[in-house]
N, C-alpha and C positions, 0 to 999 in steps of 0.2 A: 504494500500500500504506500509506503514511504517513497519507494522508487517511482511509482506512478505519479505521486504528488510532486516530487522534485522535477520529473519530466514535464508535468503540466505547467509548473512555474517557469521553467526554462522556455517552454513554447510560448507562454504569455509574453515574457520579456522579449523574445525574438520577434513576435508579432508587432509589439509596440515599436521596437527599433526599426522594423521594416517600414511601418507607417511613417515614422519620423524621417527615415531616410528618403522615402518617396516624396514627402512634402518638401524636404530640403532640395531634392533634385528638381522638383517642379519649379520651385522658386528660382533656382539657379538657371534652369533652362528657359523659364517663362517669367521673368521678373515683372513686377507691377508696372514698370516703365514701358513694358511692351504693349500695355493696353492703350488703344488709340486715345488721343487727347480729345477734349471737347471740341466739336465742330459746330454744334447748334445749341443755343439757349433759347427755349421757346416759352412764351408767356400766354396764358389764357385767362379770361375773366376781368382783365383790366380795361377800364373805360376812360378814366381820367388821367392816369399815369401812362406815359408812352413806354414802349418796349425799351427804348434807349435809356429813359430815366430809371426803369427797373433794373436794367443791366448795371448801371452805375451804382444803384443802391445795393444790389446783391453782391457786387464786388467779384463777380465770376466772369472770366473771359475765355475766349477760345485758347486752345493749346494747353489748358490746365488738364490735369489727369482726372478723369471722371470718377475713378475709384476712390481717390483720396479727398475729393471735395466733401466738406462737412455739411450735411443738410441742416443740422442745428445751427451752425454759425451763419449760413446763408439766411435762414429764417430770422435769426436775431437781427441781422442787418436790415432786412426788409421791414420788419415790424417796428423799427424806429420811425418809420414814416407814419404820420397820423392818418394818412389815407388808407393804410393797409390794415385790415382786421385779422386776416389769417392767410397762411401760405401752406400749400401742399406741394411737396417736391418729389419728383420721381426721376431716377436715373435709368434712362433707356439705352442700354448698351447696344452698340459699342461707343457712340459718340454724341448722345443727345441728353441734355438736362432740361426736363420739362417742369414748369412751375405754374400752378393754378393759384390765382390771386383772388381774394375776396376784398373788395374795396368798400370804404364808407361811402354813404350817399349824402350829397349836399342837401341840407334841410332848410337852411335859412342863411341870410346875410346878417352879420353882426356889425353894427356901426359904433365904433368907439372913437369918439372925438373926430369924426370925419374919415377915419380909416375903416375900410370895409374888409371883413374876413368871412370866408365860407366856413360854416360850422355844420356838424352833424346833429342829429336829433337829441343827443345828450349834451350838446353845447360845446363839444370839443372843437378847438380851432383846427381847421384843415389847411388853409393857406390864405394869405392876404391877396385881395383882388387888386391887381395892378391896372387892368383894363376896365372896360365898361362893366357894370354889375349885371348879373343874370336877372332879367326882368320878371321871370315867373316865380321867383323865390320871395317870401316875405322878408321884411327887414326888421330886426330887433335893434332898437337904439338904447344904449346904456352901457355902463361899465360892469361886466360880470364879476370883476375882482373886488369892486367896492360895493356892489349891490347884488350880492349872491342870492338872496331870497327873491328879490324882484326879478332877477334873471331866470331863476327856477320857475317862477309864475309865468314869465313870458314864454318860456319853452312849452309849458303845459298848455297855454292858450294857443300857441302856434300849432301844436299837435291837434287840438280840438278843431281849429279852423281848417286844417288840412283834411281831417277826417270828415268834416261837414261839407267840404267842397268849396270853401271860401276862396282858397288860392286859385282854383280853376275858374271861378265865376267873377273874380275881380281883377282889375288891371294892376292895382298897386295896394299893398298892405304894409303898414309900418306899425309895429308894436313898440310903444314908448314906455319906459320905466319912469314914471313921473315921481313916485315916492317908493320907499323900500317895499311897501305892501300894496301898492296901487299901480294899475296899468291904464293907459289910454291907447286907443288904436285909431290910426288914420286909414280909412278905407275909401279909395278913389276920391280923395280930397275932403271927405267928411270925417270930423273928429268924433270918436265915440269914447266917452269916459266910462270905464268899467269898474274902477275901484279894485277891490281885492276879493277873490273867491267867487264861487258859483258861476264860473265862466260858461259852462254848458247852458245853464238856464238863461243867462244874459244873451248868449248868441241866438237862442231861440226867440227871445223877445225882440232882438234886433231884426230878425227876419220878418216878424210880424209887423214891426214898425215900418220897415222899408216898403212893404206892400201898401200900408196905410198912407205913408208919405207920398209914394208914387201916385196913388189914386187921387190924392188931393192936390198934387202939383206943388208941394211945399218946397221952397228953396231953403235948405238946412245949413245952419252955421255949425252947430254941434248937437250931439245927443248924449244925455247923461243917464246912465243905467245903474247908478250906484244904489238906488233906492229899491226896496223890495216891492212896494205897492204902486209905484208910478214910474214913468219915464219922462224926462224933461227934454223937449225938443226945442232948440233955439233957432227959429227961422228969422226972417227979416224983422218980425216983431215976436215977442215972447209968446210961447204957447206951451201948455202942459197937456200931455196925452195920458189919460188914465188907462 
């Protein structure tokens, strides 16, 4: 029995040595450097960032070794951009690195002392607008760093207006943070004072008022919806609508 056991141990070690020798021989004969370098870096899912911008962010170029490129490192570089929410990377041997990008969607324009920034629906700054603003996005005016609660209210109101279809039905919407807890909105030239809270109900009242005002042909200066039991409409002469 001991003889067989010893023979089995020898055979096991011999097998291990053979495998290790085989691996070493393979590495010697076919080193990693023999794997073709990257010839194609392909991006899908990107709408706002160009392929060239993504290549720069990724820091991956042609002639790099596909096998040694770190997916984790490339992802970390790309996720530094506020535009990029997630990255999926696949190595397609022998020479293609394929990256699927999920980008943030522009939600509104933020006006901070005359400087315009694209933001997502969570209020994250995406980029500063250097050219003409995007006309179909609502504008939030105020400083989110000094008026955090007001900015949070403004984002909530902008989402409600989007879901209700205001952004599609109006040419221009500007949400103004007038006080830390109060908002006013300019809709196609008409100022609507909303105050704080109950925005969904106030938007429904605004829609009813717009029909009433349109039917009566009233030229409106502003509408005040801060009160629970009435709406104040300021036309050429003062008028209260119950």
